[in-house]
C-alpha positions as CSV (number, residue, x, y, z in Angstrom):
1,M,-15.2,-5.5,2.8
2,S,-12.3,-4.3,5.1
3,F,-13.3,-6.4,8.1
4,K,-14.0,-10.0,8.9
5,L,-15.9,-11.7,11.7
6,T,-14.6,-14.9,13.4
7,Y,-16.0,-16.7,16.5
8,E,-14.3,-18.6,19.3
9,R,-17.0,-21.0,20.3
10,R,-15.3,-22.4,23.5
11,H,-15.0,-18.9,25.1
12,H,-18.0,-17.3,23.3
13,I,-16.0,-14.4,21.8
14,L,-16.7,-12.6,18.5
15,L,-13.5,-11.2,16.9
16,V,-14.0,-8.4,14.4
17,S,-10.7,-7.8,12.5
18,F,-10.4,-4.6,10.5
19,E,-7.8,-4.2,7.8
20,G,-6.5,-1.7,5.3
21,V,-8.1,1.7,5.1
22,V,-11.0,2.1,7.7
23,T,-13.5,4.8,7.1
24,D,-16.6,5.9,8.8
25,E,-18.6,3.8,6.4
26,I,-16.5,0.7,7.0
27,L,-16.6,1.0,10.8
28,L,-20.4,1.5,10.8
29,E,-20.8,-1.4,8.4
30,G,-18.8,-3.6,10.7
31,Y,-21.0,-2.4,13.6
32,Q,-24.1,-3.4,11.7
33,H,-22.7,-6.9,10.9
34,V,-22.0,-7.4,14.6
35,R,-25.5,-6.2,15.5
36,R,-27.1,-8.7,13.0
37,W,-24.9,-11.6,14.2
38,F,-25.8,-10.9,17.8
39,G,-29.5,-10.8,16.8
40,V,-29.3,-14.3,15.4
41,N,-26.7,-15.9,17.7
42,G,-27.1,-14.1,21.0
43,R,-24.6,-11.7,22.6
44,C,-21.1,-12.7,23.7
45,G,-17.8,-11.1,24.4
46,N,-16.2,-9.1,21.7
47,I,-12.7,-8.1,20.5
48,S,-12.4,-5.5,17.8
49,D,-8.9,-5.7,16.3
50,F,-7.4,-2.9,14.4
51,T,-3.9,-4.4,14.0
52,A,-4.0,-4.7,10.2
53,V,-5.3,-1.2,9.6
54,T,-3.0,0.9,7.3
55,D,-5.0,4.1,7.4
56,F,-7.7,5.2,9.9
57,K,-10.1,7.8,8.5
58,V,-12.8,7.6,11.1
59,T,-14.2,10.9,12.3
60,G,-15.1,11.8,15.9
61,R,-18.7,12.2,14.7
62,S,-18.9,8.5,14.0
63,I,-17.2,7.6,17.3
64,R,-19.7,9.8,19.2
65,Y,-22.6,8.2,17.3
66,L,-21.5,4.7,18.2
67,A,-20.8,5.7,21.8
68,S,-24.2,7.2,22.2
69,N,-26.0,3.9,21.3
70,T,-27.0,1.2,23.7
71,P,-24.0,-1.1,23.9
72,L,-24.0,-4.1,21.6
73,V,-22.1,-6.0,24.3
74,P,-24.0,-5.8,27.6
75,G,-22.2,-5.0,30.8
76,G,-20.4,-8.0,32.4
77,L,-19.3,-9.4,29.0
78,L,-15.8,-8.9,27.7
79,R,-15.3,-5.9,25.3
80,I,-11.8,-5.2,24.1
81,I,-10.4,-2.9,21.4
82,V,-6.9,-3.7,20.0
83,A,-5.4,-0.3,19.0
84,P,-1.7,-0.5,18.1
85,R,-1.8,2.8,16.2
86,D,-2.0,6.1,18.1
87,D,-4.8,7.5,16.0
88,V,-6.9,4.3,16.6
89,Y,-6.0,4.3,20.3
90,G,-7.1,8.0,20.6
91,M,-10.5,7.2,19.0
92,A,-10.9,4.2,21.2
93,R,-10.4,6.3,24.2
94,M,-12.9,8.9,22.9
95,F,-15.4,6.0,22.5
96,E,-14.7,4.9,26.0
97,M,-15.1,8.4,27.5
98,Q,-18.1,9.4,25.4
99,G,-19.9,6.1,25.9
100,S,-19.4,5.7,29.7
101,D,-22.8,7.2,30.4
102,M,-24.4,4.5,28.1
103,G,-22.5,1.7,29.8
104,N,-20.0,1.4,26.9
105,R,-17.2,-0.1,29.1
106,V,-14.3,-1.2,27.1
107,D,-10.7,-2.3,27.7
108,I,-8.2,-0.9,25.2
109,V,-4.9,-2.7,24.5
110,R,-2.1,-2.2,22.0
111,N,-1.8,-5.8,20.7
112,L,-3.8,-8.9,20.1
113,S,-1.6,-11.0,22.5
114,D,-2.6,-8.6,25.3
115,A,-6.3,-8.9,24.3
116,Y,-6.1,-12.7,24.4
117,A,-4.4,-12.6,27.8
118,L,-7.1,-10.2,29.2
119,A,-9.8,-12.6,27.8
120,G,-8.1,-15.6,29.3
121,L,-7.6,-17.2,25.8
122,V,-4.9,-19.8,25.4
123,N,-4.7,-21.3,21.9
124,P,-8.0,-19.8,20.7
125,D,-9.7,-21.4,17.8
126,F,-11.5,-18.7,15.9
127,E,-13.8,-19.9,13.1
128,A,-14.7,-17.8,10.1
129,I,-18.3,-16.5,10.0
130,T,-20.0,-16.1,6.6
131,D,-23.2,-14.2,6.0
């Protein structure tokens, strides 16, 4: 698995951290894990972190598919994508533009520190989630 889920209980934020090579399959698998977790635990804010990604092999088709779905994170809740790489940033912007009609509002930042600042997190305590 090229991603892990952690949860910050105090601020109700789920952090999905991708690492290594990320493909369509890995991105969609991560999406399904988040969907299942929300189904059991309820919805909360979300940060998707692509800082540790070494190769991003996600197609526009997968981004359009995800953007066309009802948002996992409802409006009013925090949704941030951390995209330090230009290719990830471009796909995140595509997701944002393609998904705007579906209410897929997202903030895109270049580093995790900016994501934490945007979320108002000071000394966050993320706990590992196991399936």
